[in-house]
C-alpha positions as CSV (number, residue, x, y, z in Angstrom):
1,M,56.0,18.3,-2.6
2,S,59.0,21.3,-3.8
3,K,62.4,20.3,-3.1
4,A,62.4,23.8,-1.3
5,A,59.7,22.2,1.0
6,K,61.3,19.3,1.4
7,E,64.5,21.1,2.7
8,G,62.5,23.3,5.3
9,N,61.8,26.1,3.7
10,P,58.1,26.9,3.1
11,S,56.7,27.4,-0.3
12,D,53.0,27.5,0.6
13,L,51.2,30.6,1.5
14,L,49.5,31.7,4.9
15,F,46.4,32.9,5.1
16,V,44.8,34.4,8.4
17,N,41.4,35.9,9.3
18,R,42.9,38.9,11.0
19,E,44.9,42.0,10.2
20,G,48.1,43.4,11.4
21,P,51.5,42.1,11.7
22,L,52.0,38.2,12.6
23,G,54.7,37.1,15.5
24,D,56.1,34.1,15.8
25,V,55.3,31.2,13.1
26,V,55.9,27.5,14.5
27,V,55.7,24.6,12.3
28,G,54.8,21.7,14.0
29,V,54.2,17.8,13.4
30,H,52.9,16.4,10.5
31,L,49.1,15.5,10.7
32,G,48.5,12.0,9.6
33,H,50.1,10.6,6.9
34,V,49.4,13.3,4.5
35,N,51.4,16.2,3.3
36,H,49.9,18.7,6.2
37,E,51.4,20.1,9.4
38,K,50.5,21.8,12.4
39,I,51.1,25.5,12.3
40,K,51.0,28.0,15.5
41,I,50.8,31.7,14.9
42,A,50.8,34.5,17.4
43,I,48.9,37.6,16.2
44,I,50.4,40.7,17.3
45,R,47.3,43.0,18.9
46,G,47.8,46.6,18.8
47,L,46.4,48.6,21.2
48,R,43.7,50.9,19.9
49,N,42.7,54.3,21.3
50,V,39.1,53.7,20.2
51,V,36.0,56.0,22.0
52,S,33.0,54.5,21.5
53,R,29.9,56.9,21.3
54,S,27.3,54.1,22.3
55,A,24.8,54.7,25.0
56,T,24.6,52.4,27.6
57,L,23.0,52.0,30.8
58,D,25.2,52.6,34.0
59,F,24.1,49.9,36.4
60,W,26.8,51.4,39.4
61,R,24.5,54.5,39.7
62,A,21.4,52.5,39.3
63,D,18.7,53.1,41.8
64,F,17.7,49.3,42.7
65,G,15.4,50.5,45.3
66,L,13.4,52.3,42.4
67,F,13.4,49.1,40.4
68,R,12.1,47.4,43.1
69,R,9.3,49.7,43.5
70,L,8.8,49.6,39.5
71,G,8.4,45.7,39.6
72,D,6.4,45.4,42.9
73,G,3.9,48.0,41.1
74,V,2.7,45.4,38.8
75,P,0.0,42.9,39.3
76,W,1.7,40.0,38.2
77,E,-0.3,37.1,39.1
78,A,-3.3,39.1,37.9
79,V,-1.7,40.4,34.3
80,L,-0.1,36.9,34.1
81,K,-2.9,34.5,34.3
82,E,-4.9,35.4,31.1
83,Q,-2.1,35.3,29.0
84,G,-0.4,32.7,26.9
85,V,3.4,31.8,27.5
86,Q,5.1,34.0,24.7
87,E,2.4,37.4,25.2
88,G,3.1,36.7,29.2
89,W,7.0,36.6,28.6
90,T,6.8,39.7,26.3
91,F,5.1,41.7,28.8
92,F,7.1,40.8,31.7
93,R,10.2,41.7,29.4
94,N,9.0,44.7,28.3
95,K,7.9,45.7,31.7
96,I,11.2,45.1,33.3
97,L,13.3,46.8,30.4
98,K,11.2,49.8,31.0
99,A,12.0,49.7,35.0
100,Q,15.7,49.0,33.9
101,E,15.6,52.2,31.9
102,Q,13.7,54.6,34.5
103,A,16.1,53.1,37.6
104,S,19.4,53.0,35.7
105,P,21.2,56.5,34.5
106,M,22.6,56.6,30.6
107,C,26.2,56.7,29.9
């Protein structure tokens, strides 16, 4: 350990996995019998004005009556009876996703 570190002047580098300015850096207690200390860092997060161009389903305006009718229109027992678990799950998932797309508008 360097003389500067012993006197309370940290000489080590601090690496973080976030971009942006750092706020308070607080050096805490020693971790065991080694020359390591607990460090608490405040990362200042700026507000970004990012506009998403991704299309998503708008469930607030979904027609759940249509969704129910589309689900009720499938003879589930007859269709799933002849299929294995994976095939049945894939069929069920595809039917539900298709009904979801039809009953929920995009935003």
